[in-house]
VEXZA-858038 format. One record per residue: residue number from 0; residue in three letters; x, y, z of N, C-alpha, C, O, CB in turn. Coordinates in Angstrom, 1 decimal, decimal comma, padded with zeros to 4 digits. Glycine has a CB too. Layout:
// VEXZA-858038
nr; rest; n.c1; n.c2; n.c3; ca.c1; ca.c2; ca.c3; c.c1; c.c2; c.c3; o.c1; o.c2; o.c3; cb.c1; cb.c2; cb.c3
NUM; ALA; X; Y; Z; X; Y; Z; X; Y; Z; X; Y; Z; X; Y; Z
...
//
This chain:
// VEXZA-858038
nr; rest; n.c1; n.c2; n.c3; ca.c1; ca.c2; ca.c3; c.c1; c.c2; c.c3; o.c1; o.c2; o.c3; cb.c1; cb.c2; cb.c3
0; UNK; 016,1; -003,6; -011,2; 016,2; -003,4; -009,8; 016,4; -001,9; -009,5; 017,2; -001,2; -010,1; 017,3; -004,3; -009,1
1; UNK; 015,7; -001,4; -008,5; 015,8; 000,0; -008,1; 016,2; 000,0; -006,6; 015,3; -000,2; -005,7; 014,6; 000,9; -008,4
2; UNK; 017,5; 000,2; -006,2; 017,9; 000,1; -004,9; 017,7; 001,4; -004,1; 017,9; 002,5; -004,7; 019,4; -000,3; -004,8
3; UNK; 017,1; 001,3; -002,9; 016,9; 002,4; -002,0; 017,3; 002,0; -000,6; 017,5; 000,8; -000,4; 015,5; 003,0; -002,1
4; UNK; 017,4; 002,9; 000,3; 017,7; 002,6; 001,7; 016,7; 003,2; 002,6; 016,2; 004,3; 002,3; 019,2; 002,9; 002,0
5; UNK; 016,5; 002,6; 003,7; 015,7; 003,1; 004,8; 016,4; 002,9; 006,1; 017,1; 001,9; 006,2; 014,2; 002,5; 004,8
6; UNK; 016,2; 003,8; 007,0; 016,9; 003,6; 008,4; 015,8; 003,8; 009,4; 015,1; 004,8; 009,5; 018,1; 004,7; 008,5
7; UNK; 015,7; 002,8; 010,3; 014,8; 002,9; 011,4; 015,5; 002,5; 012,7; 016,4; 001,7; 012,8; 013,6; 001,9; 011,2
8; UNK; 015,1; 003,2; 013,8; 015,5; 002,9; 015,1; 014,3; 002,5; 015,9; 013,3; 003,1; 015,9; 016,3; 004,1; 015,8
9; UNK; 014,4; 001,4; 016,6; 013,2; 000,9; 017,4; 013,6; -000,1; 018,5; 013,1; -001,2; 018,5; 012,2; 000,2; 016,5
10; UNK; 014,6; 000,3; 019,3; 015,0; -000,6; 020,4; 016,2; -001,3; 019,9; 017,0; -000,9; 019,1; 013,9; -001,5; 020,8
11; UNK; 016,4; -002,5; 020,5; 017,6; -003,3; 020,2; 017,6; -003,7; 018,7; 016,7; -004,2; 018,2; 017,5; -004,6; 021,1
12; UNK; 018,7; -003,3; 018,1; 018,8; -003,6; 016,7; 018,8; -005,1; 016,3; 018,4; -005,4; 015,2; 020,1; -003,0; 016,1
13; UNK; 019,2; -005,9; 017,3; 019,1; -007,4; 017,0; 017,7; -007,8; 016,6; 017,5; -008,6; 015,8; 019,5; -008,2; 018,3
14; UNK; 016,7; -007,2; 017,3; 015,3; -007,6; 017,1; 014,7; -006,8; 015,9; 013,6; -007,2; 015,5; 014,5; -007,3; 018,4
15; UNK; 015,3; -005,8; 015,4; 014,8; -005,1; 014,3; 015,1; -005,7; 012,9; 014,5; -005,5; 011,9; 015,2; -003,7; 014,3
16; UNK; 016,1; -006,6; 012,9; 016,6; -007,1; 011,7; 015,6; -008,2; 011,1; 015,2; -008,0; 009,9; 018,0; -007,8; 011,9
17; UNK; 015,3; -009,2; 011,8; 014,6; -010,3; 011,3; 013,3; -010,0; 010,6; 013,0; -010,4; 009,5; 014,2; -011,3; 012,4
18; UNK; 012,4; -009,1; 011,2; 011,1; -008,8; 010,5; 011,3; -008,2; 009,1; 010,6; -008,5; 008,2; 010,3; -007,9; 011,3
19; UNK; 012,3; -007,3; 009,0; 012,6; -006,7; 007,7; 013,3; -007,7; 006,7; 013,0; -007,8; 005,5; 013,5; -005,5; 007,8
20; UNK; 014,2; -008,5; 007,3; 015,0; -009,4; 006,5; 014,1; -010,5; 005,8; 014,5; -011,0; 004,8; 016,0; -010,1; 007,4
21; UNK; 013,0; -010,8; 006,4; 012,1; -011,8; 005,9; 011,2; -011,3; 004,8; 010,4; -012,1; 004,2; 011,3; -012,4; 007,0
22; UNK; 011,2; -010,0; 004,5; 010,3; -009,4; 003,5; 010,8; -009,6; 002,1; 012,0; -009,5; 001,8; 010,0; -008,0; 003,8
23; UNK; 009,9; -009,8; 001,1; 010,4; -009,9; -000,3; 010,9; -008,5; -000,7; 010,4; -007,5; -000,2; 009,2; -010,3; -001,2
24; UNK; 012,0; -008,5; -001,5; 012,5; -007,2; -002,0; 013,6; -006,7; -001,1; 014,2; -005,6; -001,5; 011,5; -006,3; -002,1
25; UNK; 013,9; -007,3; 000,0; 015,0; -006,8; 000,9; 016,3; -007,3; 000,4; 016,4; -008,6; 000,2; 014,7; -007,2; 002,4
26; UNK; 017,2; -006,5; 000,2; 018,6; -006,8; -000,2; 019,5; -007,1; 001,0; 020,2; -008,1; 001,0; 019,2; -005,8; -001,2
27; UNK; 019,5; -006,2; 001,9; 020,3; -006,4; 003,1; 019,7; -005,6; 004,3; 019,0; -004,6; 004,1; 021,7; -006,0; 002,9
28; UNK; 019,9; -006,0; 005,5; 019,6; -005,3; 006,7; 020,8; -005,3; 007,6; 021,3; -006,3; 008,0; 018,3; -006,0; 007,5
29; UNK; 021,3; -004,1; 007,9; 022,6; -003,9; 008,6; 022,3; -003,3; 010,0; 021,6; -002,2; 010,0; 023,6; -003,1; 007,8
30; UNK; 022,7; -003,8; 011,0; 022,6; -003,2; 012,4; 023,7; -002,2; 012,5; 024,8; -002,3; 012,0; 022,8; -004,3; 013,5
31; UNK; 023,3; -001,1; 013,2; 024,3; 000,0; 013,4; 023,7; 001,1; 014,2; 022,8; 001,0; 015,0; 024,7; 000,6; 012,0
32; UNK; 024,3; 002,3; 014,0; 024,1; 003,5; 014,9; 023,8; 004,7; 014,0; 024,5; 004,9; 013,0; 025,2; 003,7; 015,8
33; UNK; 022,8; 005,5; 014,4; 022,4; 006,7; 013,6; 021,9; 007,7; 014,6; 021,5; 007,4; 015,7; 021,4; 006,4; 012,5
34; UNK; 022,1; 009,0; 014,2; 021,5; 010,1; 015,0; 022,4; 010,7; 016,0; 021,9; 011,6; 016,8; 020,3; 009,6; 015,6
35; UNK; 023,6; 010,3; 016,1; 024,5; 010,9; 017,1; 025,5; 011,9; 016,6; 025,5; 012,3; 015,4; 025,2; 009,8; 017,8
36; UNK; 026,4; 012,2; 017,5; 027,4; 013,3; 017,2; 028,9; 012,8; 017,2; 029,8; 013,5; 017,0; 027,3; 014,4; 018,1
37; UNK; 029,1; 011,5; 017,5; 030,4; 010,9; 017,6; 030,7; 010,1; 016,3; 029,8; 009,3; 015,9; 030,6; 010,0; 018,8
38; UNK; 031,8; 010,4; 015,6; 032,1; 009,6; 014,4; 032,6; 008,2; 014,8; 033,3; 008,0; 015,8; 033,2; 010,4; 013,6
39; UNK; 032,2; 007,3; 014,0; 032,6; 005,9; 014,1; 032,4; 005,3; 015,5; 033,3; 004,8; 016,1; 034,0; 005,7; 013,7
40; UNK; 031,2; 005,5; 016,1; 031,0; 005,0; 017,5; 031,1; 003,5; 017,6; 030,8; 002,8; 016,7; 029,7; 005,5; 018,0
41; UNK; 031,5; 003,1; 018,8; 031,5; 001,6; 019,1; 030,3; 001,3; 019,9; 029,6; 002,2; 020,4; 032,8; 001,2; 019,8
42; UNK; 030,0; 000,0; 020,0; 028,8; -000,4; 020,8; 029,0; 000,1; 022,2; 028,1; 000,6; 022,9; 028,7; -001,9; 020,8
43; UNK; 030,2; -000,1; 022,8; 030,5; 000,3; 024,1; 030,3; 001,8; 024,3; 029,7; 002,2; 025,4; 032,0; 000,0; 024,5
44; UNK; 030,6; 002,7; 023,3; 030,4; 004,1; 023,4; 028,9; 004,4; 023,4; 028,4; 005,2; 024,2; 031,1; 004,8; 022,3
45; UNK; 028,2; 003,8; 022,5; 026,7; 004,0; 022,3; 026,0; 003,6; 023,6; 025,1; 004,3; 024,1; 026,2; 003,2; 021,1
46; UNK; 026,5; 002,5; 024,3; 025,8; 002,1; 025,5; 026,0; 003,1; 026,7; 025,2; 003,0; 027,6; 026,4; 000,7; 025,9
47; UNK; 027,0; 004,0; 026,6; 027,1; 005,0; 027,6; 026,1; 006,0; 027,6; 025,9; 006,8; 028,5; 028,5; 005,6; 027,5
48; UNK; 025,3; 006,0; 026,5; 024,2; 007,0; 026,3; 024,7; 008,5; 026,2; 024,0; 009,4; 026,4; 023,2; 007,0; 027,5
49; UNK; 026,0; 008,6; 025,7; 026,6; 009,9; 025,6; 026,9; 010,3; 024,1; 027,3; 011,5; 023,9; 027,9; 010,0; 026,4
50; UNK; 026,7; 009,4; 023,2; 027,0; 009,7; 021,8; 025,9; 010,3; 021,0; 026,0; 010,9; 019,9; 027,5; 008,4; 021,1
51; UNK; 024,7; 010,2; 021,5; 023,5; 010,6; 020,8; 022,9; 009,6; 019,8; 021,9; 009,9; 019,2; 023,8; 011,9; 020,2
52; UNK; 023,6; 008,5; 019,6; 023,1; 007,5; 018,6; 022,0; 006,7; 019,1; 021,8; 006,5; 020,3; 024,3; 006,7; 018,2
53; UNK; 021,2; 006,2; 018,2; 020,2; 005,2; 018,5; 020,6; 003,9; 017,8; 021,0; 004,0; 016,6; 018,7; 005,7; 018,1
54; UNK; 020,4; 002,8; 018,4; 020,6; 001,5; 017,7; 019,6; 001,5; 016,6; 018,4; 001,7; 016,8; 020,4; 000,3; 018,7
55; UNK; 020,1; 001,2; 015,4; 019,3; 001,4; 014,2; 019,5; 000,2; 013,2; 020,5; -000,5; 013,3; 019,5; 002,7; 013,5
56; UNK; 018,7; 000,1; 012,2; 018,9; -000,8; 011,1; 018,9; 000,0; 009,8; 018,0; 000,9; 009,6; 017,9; -002,0; 011,1
57; UNK; 019,8; -000,3; 008,9; 019,8; 000,3; 007,6; 019,4; -000,8; 006,6; 020,0; -001,8; 006,5; 021,2; 000,9; 007,2
58; UNK; 018,3; -000,6; 005,9; 017,7; -001,6; 005,1; 017,9; -001,1; 003,6; 017,5; 000,0; 003,2; 016,2; -001,7; 005,4
59; UNK; 018,5; -002,0; 002,8; 018,6; -001,8; 001,4; 017,6; -002,6; 000,8; 017,5; -003,8; 001,0; 020,1; -002,1; 000,9
60; UNK; 016,8; -002,0; -000,1; 015,6; -002,7; -000,7; 015,4; -002,4; -002,1; 015,9; -001,3; -002,6; 014,3; -002,4; 000,1
61; UNK; 014,8; -003,3; -002,8; 014,4; -003,1; -004,2; 013,0; -002,5; -004,2; 012,0; -003,1; -004,0; 014,4; -004,4; -005,1
62; UNK; 012,9; -001,2; -004,5; 011,7; -000,5; -004,4; 010,7; -000,9; -005,6; 009,5; -000,4; -005,6; 011,9; 001,0; -004,5
63; UNK; 011,1; -001,7; -006,5; 010,2; -002,2; -007,5; 009,5; -003,4; -006,9; 008,5; -003,9; -007,5; 011,0; -002,6; -008,8
64; UNK; 009,9; -004,0; -005,8; 009,3; -005,1; -005,1; 008,6; -004,7; -003,8; 007,5; -005,1; -003,6; 010,3; -006,2; -004,9
65; UNK; 009,3; -003,9; -003,0; 008,7; -003,4; -001,8; 008,9; -001,9; -001,7; 010,0; -001,4; -002,0; 009,4; -004,2; -000,5
66; UNK; 007,9; -001,2; -001,3; 008,0; 000,2; -001,2; 008,4; 000,7; 000,2; 008,4; 000,0; 001,1; 006,6; 000,9; -001,5
67; UNK; 008,9; 001,9; 000,2; 009,3; 002,6; 001,4; 008,0; 002,6; 002,4; 008,1; 002,4; 003,6; 009,8; 004,0; 001,2
68; UNK; 006,9; 002,9; 001,8; 005,7; 003,0; 002,6; 005,4; 001,6; 003,2; 005,0; 001,6; 004,4; 004,5; 003,4; 001,7
69; UNK; 005,6; 000,5; 002,5; 005,4; -000,8; 003,1; 006,4; -001,0; 004,3; 006,0; -001,6; 005,3; 005,7; -001,9; 002,0
70; UNK; 007,6; -000,6; 004,2; 008,6; -000,7; 005,2; 008,2; 000,1; 006,5; 008,3; -000,3; 007,6; 010,0; -000,3; 004,8
71; UNK; 007,6; 001,3; 006,2; 007,2; 002,1; 007,4; 006,0; 001,4; 008,0; 005,9; 001,4; 009,3; 006,8; 003,6; 006,9
72; UNK; 005,1; 000,9; 007,3; 003,9; 000,2; 007,9; 004,4; -001,0; 008,7; 003,9; -001,3; 009,8; 003,0; -000,3; 006,7
73; UNK; 005,4; -001,7; 008,2; 006,0; -002,9; 009,0; 006,6; -002,3; 010,3; 006,5; -002,9; 011,3; 007,0; -003,7; 008,2
74; UNK; 007,3; -001,2; 010,2; 008,0; -000,6; 011,3; 007,0; -000,4; 012,5; 007,3; -000,7; 013,6; 008,7; 000,7; 010,9
75; UNK; 005,8; 000,1; 012,1; 004,8; 000,4; 013,2; 004,3; -000,9; 013,9; 003,8; -000,9; 015,0; 003,6; 001,1; 012,6
76; UNK; 004,5; -002,1; 013,2; 004,1; -003,3; 013,8; 005,2; -004,0; 014,7; 004,9; -004,9; 015,4; 003,8; -004,3; 012,6
77; UNK; 006,4; -003,5; 014,6; 007,5; -004,1; 015,4; 008,1; -003,2; 016,4; 008,9; -003,7; 017,3; 008,5; -004,6; 014,4
78; UNK; 007,8; -001,9; 016,4; 008,4; -001,0; 017,3; 007,3; -000,2; 018,0; 006,4; 000,4; 017,3; 009,4; 000,0; 016,7
79; UNK; 007,2; -000,2; 019,3; 006,1; 000,5; 020,0; 006,3; 002,1; 019,8; 007,2; 002,7; 020,3; 006,2; 000,2; 021,5
80; UNK; 005,3; 002,6; 019,0; 005,4; 004,1; 018,7; 005,0; 005,0; 019,9; 005,1; 006,2; 019,8; 004,6; 004,4; 017,6
81; UNK; 004,6; 004,4; 021,0; 004,2; 005,2; 022,2; 005,2; 005,3; 023,3; 004,9; 005,9; 024,3; 002,9; 004,6; 022,7
82; UNK; 006,4; 004,7; 023,1; 007,4; 004,7; 024,1; 008,6; 005,5; 023,6; 009,4; 005,0; 022,8; 007,8; 003,2; 024,4
83; UNK; 008,8; 006,7; 024,1; 009,8; 007,6; 023,6; 011,2; 007,2; 024,1; 012,2; 007,6; 023,4; 009,5; 009,0; 024,0
84; UNK; 011,4; 006,5; 025,2; 012,7; 006,3; 025,7; 013,1; 004,8; 025,9; 013,7; 004,4; 026,9; 012,8; 007,0; 027,1
85; UNK; 012,7; 004,1; 024,9; 013,1; 002,7; 024,9; 012,1; 001,8; 024,2; 011,0; 002,3; 023,7; 013,3; 002,2; 026,3
86; UNK; 012,3; 000,5; 024,2; 011,4; -000,4; 023,6; 011,4; -001,7; 024,5; 012,5; -002,3; 024,6; 011,8; -000,7; 022,1
87; UNK; 010,3; -002,0; 025,0; 010,1; -003,2; 025,8; 011,1; -003,2; 026,9; 011,1; -002,3; 027,7; 010,3; -004,4; 024,9
88; UNK; 011,9; -004,2; 027,1; 012,8; -004,3; 028,2; 014,1; -003,4; 028,0; 014,8; -003,2; 029,0; 013,3; -005,7; 028,5
89; UNK; 014,3; -002,9; 026,8; 015,5; -002,1; 026,6; 015,1; -000,6; 026,8; 014,3; 000,0; 026,2; 016,0; -002,3; 025,1
90; UNK; 015,8; 000,0; 027,8; 015,5; 001,3; 028,2; 016,7; 002,3; 027,9; 017,8; 001,9; 028,0; 015,1; 001,4; 029,7
91; UNK; 016,4; 003,5; 027,6; 017,4; 004,5; 027,4; 017,4; 005,2; 026,1; 016,7; 004,7; 025,2; 018,8; 003,9; 027,6
92; UNK; 018,2; 006,2; 026,0; 018,2; 007,1; 024,8; 018,6; 006,3; 023,5; 018,1; 006,6; 022,4; 019,2; 008,2; 025,0
93; UNK; 019,5; 005,3; 023,7; 020,0; 004,6; 022,5; 019,0; 003,6; 022,0; 019,2; 003,0; 020,9; 021,3; 003,8; 022,8
94; UNK; 017,9; 003,5; 022,7; 016,8; 002,5; 022,2; 015,5; 003,3; 021,8; 014,5; 002,7; 021,6; 016,4; 001,6; 023,3
95; UNK; 015,6; 004,6; 021,6; 014,4; 005,4; 021,3; 014,0; 005,1; 019,9; 014,8; 004,8; 019,0; 014,7; 006,9; 021,5
96; UNK; 012,7; 005,2; 019,6; 012,2; 005,0; 018,3; 012,2; 006,2; 017,3; 011,8; 007,3; 017,7; 010,7; 004,5; 018,3
97; UNK; 012,9; 006,0; 016,2; 013,0; 007,1; 015,2; 012,9; 006,5; 013,8; 013,5; 005,5; 013,5; 014,4; 007,8; 015,4
98; UNK; 012,2; 007,2; 013,0; 012,3; 007,0; 011,5; 013,2; 008,1; 011,0; 012,9; 009,3; 011,0; 010,9; 007,0; 010,8
99; UNK; 014,4; 007,6; 010,4; 015,3; 008,5; 009,8; 015,1; 008,6; 008,3; 015,3; 007,7; 007,6; 016,8; 008,1; 010,1
100; UNK; 014,6; 009,8; 007,9; 014,3; 009,9; 006,4; 015,5; 010,4; 005,7; 016,4; 011,1; 006,3; 013,1; 010,9; 006,2
101; UNK; 015,6; 010,0; 004,4; 016,8; 010,4; 003,6; 016,5; 011,4; 002,5; 017,4; 011,9; 001,8; 017,4; 009,2; 003,0
102; UNK; 015,2; 011,7; 002,3; 014,8; 012,7; 001,3; 013,4; 013,1; 001,7; 012,7; 012,6; 002,6; 014,9; 012,1; -000,1
103; UNK; 012,9; 014,1; 000,9; 011,6; 014,7; 001,2; 010,5; 013,7; 001,0; 009,5; 013,7; 001,7; 011,4; 015,9; 000,4
104; UNK; 010,6; 012,8; 000,0; 009,6; 011,8; -000,2; 009,5; 010,9; 001,0; 008,4; 010,6; 001,4; 009,9; 011,0; -001,5
105; UNK; 010,6; 010,4; 001,5; 010,5; 009,5; 002,7; 009,9; 010,3; 003,8; 009,1; 009,7; 004,6; 011,9; 009,0; 003,0
106; UNK; 010,3; 011,5; 004,0; 009,7; 012,3; 005,1; 008,2; 012,4; 005,0; 007,5; 012,2; 006,0; 010,4; 013,7; 005,1
107; UNK; 007,7; 012,7; 003,8; 006,3; 012,8; 003,6; 005,6; 011,5; 003,8; 004,5; 011,5; 004,5; 006,0; 013,3; 002,2
108; UNK; 006,1; 010,4; 003,4; 005,5; 009,1; 003,6; 005,5; 008,8; 005,1; 004,4; 008,4; 005,6; 006,3; 008,0; 002,8
109; UNK; 006,6; 009,0; 005,8; 006,6; 008,7; 007,2; 005,7; 009,6; 008,0; 005,0; 009,1; 008,9; 008,1; 008,9; 007,7
110; UNK; 005,6; 010,9; 007,7; 004,7; 011,8; 008,4; 003,2; 011,4; 008,1; 002,4; 011,4; 009,1; 005,0; 013,2; 008,0
111; UNK; 002,9; 011,1; 006,9; 001,5; 010,7; 006,6; 001,1; 009,4; 007,3; 000,0; 009,3; 007,8; 001,3; 010,6; 005,1
112; UNK; 002,1; 008,5; 007,3; 001,8; 007,2; 008,0; 001,6; 007,4; 009,5; 000,8; 006,8; 010,1; 002,9; 006,2; 007,7
113; UNK; 002,5; 008,2; 010,1; 002,4; 008,5; 011,5; 001,0; 009,2; 011,8; 000,4; 008,9; 012,8; 003,5; 009,4; 012,0
114; UNK; 000,6; 010,1; 011,0; -000,7; 010,8; 011,2; -001,8; 009,8; 011,1; -002,7; 009,8; 011,9; -000,8; 011,9; 010,2
115; UNK; -001,8; 008,9; 010,1; -002,8; 007,9; 009,9; -002,9; 007,0; 011,1; -003,9; 006,6; 011,6; -002,6; 007,1; 008,7
116; UNK; -001,7; 006,6; 011,6; -001,6; 005,7; 012,8; -002,2; 006,4; 014,0; -003,0; 005,9; 014,8; -000,2; 005,3; 013,1
117; UNK; -001,9; 007,7; 014,2; -002,4; 008,5; 015,3; -003,9; 008,6; 015,3; -004,6; 008,5; 016,3; -001,8; 009,9; 015,3
118; UNK; -004,4; 008,8; 014,1; -005,9; 008,9; 013,9; -006,7; 007,6; 013,9; -007,9; 007,6; 014,0; -006,2; 009,7; 012,7
119; UNK; -005,9; 006,5; 013,8; -006,6; 005,2; 013,7; -007,2; 004,7; 015,0; -008,1; 003,9; 015,0; -005,6; 004,2; 013,2
120; UNK; -006,7; 005,2; 016,2; -007,2; 004,7; 017,4; -006,6; 003,4; 017,9; -007,0; 002,8; 018,9; -008,7; 004,6; 017,4
121; UNK; -005,6; 002,9; 017,1; -005,0; 001,6; 017,4; -004,3; 001,7; 018,8; -004,2; 000,7; 019,5; -004,0; 001,2; 016,4
122; UNK; -003,7; 002,9; 019,1; -003,0; 003,1; 020,4; -003,8; 004,1; 021,2; -004,2; 005,2; 020,6; -001,6; 003,5; 020,1
123; UNK; -003,9; 003,9; 022,5; -004,6; 004,9; 023,3; -003,6; 006,0; 023,7; -004,0; 007,1; 024,0; -005,2; 004,2; 024,6
124; UNK; -002,3; 005,7; 023,8; -001,3; 006,7; 024,1; -000,9; 007,4; 022,8; -001,0; 006,9; 021,7; -000,1; 006,0; 024,8
125; UNK; -000,3; 008,6; 023,0; 000,1; 009,4; 021,8; 001,3; 008,7; 021,1; 002,1; 007,9; 021,7; 000,6; 010,8; 022,2
126; UNK; 001,3; 008,9; 019,8; 002,4; 008,3; 019,0; 003,6; 009,3; 019,1; 003,5; 010,5; 018,7; 002,0; 008,2; 017,5
127; UNK; 004,7; 008,9; 019,7; 005,8; 009,7; 020,0; 007,1; 009,4; 019,2; 008,1; 010,1; 019,4; 006,2; 009,6; 021,5
128; UNK; 007,0; 008,5; 018,3; 008,2; 008,2; 017,4; 008,6; 009,4; 016,7; 007,7; 010,1; 016,1; 007,8; 007,0; 016,4
129; UNK; 009,8; 009,7; 016,7; 010,3; 010,9; 016,0; 010,6; 010,6; 014,5; 010,9; 009,4; 014,2; 011,7; 011,4; 016,6
130; UNK; 010,4; 011,6; 013,7; 010,7; 011,5; 012,3; 011,7; 012,6; 012,0; 011,4; 013,8; 012,1; 009,4; 011,6; 011,3
131; UNK; 013,0; 012,2; 011,7; 014,0; 013,2; 011,6; 015,0; 012,8; 010,5; 015,1; 011,7; 010,0; 014,8; 013,3; 012,9
132; UNK; 015,7; 013,8; 010,0; 016,7; 013,6; 008,9; 017,8; 012,6; 009,3; 018,2; 012,6; 010,5; 017,3; 014,9; 008,4
133; UNK; 018,1; 011,7; 008,4; 019,2; 010,7; 008,7; 020,5; 011,4; 008,8; 020,8; 012,4; 008,0; 019,2; 009,6; 007,6
134; UNK; 021,3; 011,0; 009,7; 022,7; 011,4; 009,8; 023,5; 010,2; 009,3; 022,9; 009,3; 008,8; 023,1; 011,9; 011,3
135; UNK; 024,8; 010,3; 009,4; 025,6; 009,2; 009,0; 025,2; 007,9; 009,7; 025,1; 007,9; 010,9; 027,1; 009,5; 009,2
136; UNK; 025,1; 006,8; 009,0; 024,8; 005,5; 009,5; 026,1; 004,8; 009,7; 026,9; 004,7; 008,7; 023,8; 004,7; 008,7
137; UNK; 026,4; 004,3; 010,9; 027,6; 003,6; 011,1; 027,3; 002,1; 011,4; 026,6; 001,8; 012,4; 028,4; 004,2; 012,3
138; UNK; 027,7; 001,2; 010,6; 027,5; -000,2; 010,8; 028,1; -000,6; 012,2; 029,1; -000,2; 012,6; 028,0; -001,1; 009,7
139; UNK; 027,3; -001,5; 012,9; 027,8; -002,0; 014,2; 028,9; -003,1; 013,9; 029,1; -003,5; 012,8; 026,6; -002,6; 015,0
140; UNK; 029,5; -003,5; 015,0; 030,5; -004,5; 014,9; 030,0; -005,8; 014,3; 028,8; -006,0; 014,4; 031,1; -004,8; 016,3
141; UNK; 030,8; -006,6; 013,7; 030,4; -007,8; 013,0; 029,6; -008,7; 013,9; 028,6; -009,4; 013,4; 031,6; -008,6; 012,5
142; UNK; 029,9; -008,9; 015,2; 029,1; -009,8; 016,0; 027,7; -009,4; 016,2; 026,9; -010,2; 016,7; 029,8; -009,9; 017,3
143; UNK; 027,3; -008,2; 015,9; 025,9; -007,7; 015,9; 025,2; -008,0; 014,7; 023,9; -008,0; 014,7; 025,9; -006,2; 016,2
144; UNK; 025,8; -008,3; 013,6; 025,2; -008,5; 012,3; 024,5; -009,9; 012,2; 025,1; -010,9; 012,7; 026,2; -008,3; 011,1
145; UNK; 023,3; -009,9; 011,7; 022,6; -011,2; 011,6; 022,5; -012,0; 012,9; 022,6; -013,2; 012,9; 023,2; -012,1; 010,5
146; UNK; 022,3; -011,2; 014,0; 022,4; -011,8; 015,3; 021,3; -012,9; 015,5; 021,6; -013,9; 016,1; 022,1; -010,7; 016,4
147; UNK; 020,2; -012,7; 014,9; 019,1; -013,7; 015,1; 019,5; -015,1; 014,4; 019,0; -016,1; 014,8; 017,8; -013,2; 014,5
148; UNK; 020,3; -015,0; 013,4; 020,8; -016,3; 012,8; 022,0; -016,9; 013,5; 022,0; -018,1; 013,6; 021,2; -016,0; 011,3
149; UNK; 022,9; -016,1; 014,0; 024,1; -016,6; 014,7; 023,8; -017,0; 016,1; 024,5; -017,9; 016,6; 025,1; -015,5; 014,7
150; UNK; 022,8; -016,4; 016,8; 022,6; -016,6; 018,2; 021,1; -016,8; 018,5; 020,5; -016,0; 019,2; 023,1; -015,5; 019,1
151; UNK; 020,5; -017,8; 017,9; 019,0; -018,0; 018,0; 018,4; -018,0; 019,4; 017,4; -017,5; 019,6; 018,6; -019,2; 017,2
152; UNK; 019,1; -018,7; 020,3; 018,6; -018,8; 021,7; 018,6; -017,4; 022,4; 017,6; -017,0; 023,0; 019,4; -019,8; 022,5
153; UNK; 019,7; -016,7; 022,2; 019,8; -015,3; 022,8; 018,8; -014,4; 022,2; 018,2; -013,5; 022,9; 021,3; -014,8; 022,7
154; UNK; 018,7; -014,5; 020,9; 017,7; -013,7; 020,1; 016,3; -013,9; 020,6; 015,6; -013,0; 020,9; 017,8; -013,9; 018,6
155; UNK; 015,9; -015,2; 020,8; 014,6; -015,5; 021,3; 014,4; -014,9; 022,7; 013,3; -014,4; 023,0; 014,3; -017,0; 021,3
156; UNK; 015,4; -015,0; 023,5; 015,3; -014,4; 024,9; 015,0; -012,9; 024,8; 014,2; -012,4; 025,5; 016,5; -014,8; 025,7
157; UNK; 015,8; -012,2; 024,0; 015,7; -010,8; 023,8; 014,3; -010,4; 023,3; 013,6; -009,5; 023,8; 016,8; -010,2; 022,8
158; UNK; 013,8; -011,1; 022,2; 012,6; -010,9; 021,6; 011,4; -011,2; 022,6; 010,3; -010,5; 022,5; 012,4; -011,7; 020,3
159; UNK; 011,6; -012,1; 023,5; 010,5; -012,5; 024,4; 010,3; -011,5; 025,5; 009,4; -011,6; 026,3; 010,8; -013,9; 025,0
160; UNK; 011,1; -010,4; 025,5; 010,9; -009,4; 026,5; 009,8; -008,4; 026,2; 009,8; -007,3; 026,8; 012,2; -008,6; 026,6
161; UNK; 008,9; -008,8; 025,4; 007,7; -007,9; 025,1; 007,5; -007,7; 023,6; 006,4; -007,5; 023,2; 007,8; -006,6; 025,8
162; UNK; 008,6; -007,7; 022,8; 008,4; -007,4; 021,4; 007,6; -008,5; 020,7; 006,7; -008,1; 019,8; 009,8; -007,3; 020,7
163; UNK; 007,8; -009,7; 021,0; 007,1; -010,8; 020,3; 005,6; -010,6; 020,5; 004,8; -010,8; 019,6; 007,5; -012,2; 020,8
164; UNK; 005,2; -010,3; 021,7; 003,7; -010,1; 022,0; 003,2; -008,9; 021,3; 002,1; -008,9; 020,8; 003,5; -010,0; 023,5
165; UNK; 004,0; -007,8; 021,3; 003,6; -006,6; 020,6; 003,4; -006,9; 019,1; 002,4; -006,5; 018,5; 004,7; -005,5; 020,8
166; UNK; 004,3; -007,6; 018,5; 004,2; -007,9; 017,1; 003,0; -008,8; 016,8; 002,3; -008,6; 015,8; 005,5; -008,7; 016,6
167; UNK; 002,7; -009,7; 017,6; 001,5; -010,6; 017,4; 000,2; -009,7; 017,5; -000,7; -009,9; 016,7; 001,4; -011,7; 018,5
168; UNK; 000,2; -008,8; 018,4; -001,0; -007,9; 018,6; -001,2; -007,0; 017,4; -002,3; -006,6; 017,1; -000,9; -007,2; 019,9
169; UNK; -000,1; -006,5; 016,9; -000,2; -005,4; 015,9; 000,1; -005,8; 014,4; 000,1; -005,0; 013,5; 000,8; -004,3; 016,2
170; UNK; 000,4; -007,1; 014,2; 000,6; -007,6; 012,9; -000,6; -007,5; 012,0; -001,7; -007,7; 012,4; 001,1; -009,1; 013,0
171; UNK; -000,3; -007,1; 010,8; -001,4; -006,9; 009,8; -001,3; -007,8; 008,7; -002,2; -007,8; 007,8; -001,4; -005,4; 009,3
//
């Protein structure tokens, strides 16, 4: 086993967990916060839009089973890359789409994938997802972890706010 991690922000972290969690080679998917300037932020602090954090997921995966490139390709299918200030019904800075790279290889893979997506014509609007270095990832409070398993009705309501349709349209 070769463990690696990936961090993606793409709107509500509740909705980002399940698509990754269901992939072969995924060891864990943790909801949390990345990209901000406040140490150990709470959900309430992040919601104020003053910490600089984006709701994110940290994915630990076995790169002998699933590659980072595969995860980036899945990311494009679940997070709207044309919406810079939110995702679906979730609006604001804490919901912005970002690929947080942890090394130069991840950066190169993410940038090449973004370029290919931009040139594909799949989206008529520009691809605005940022690709930036990862900062400290802070796990969210326990009640946010595995939300889709613990609160299936609320999760379905959240996902039905546009993400489910987006995923059906862009699934490969």
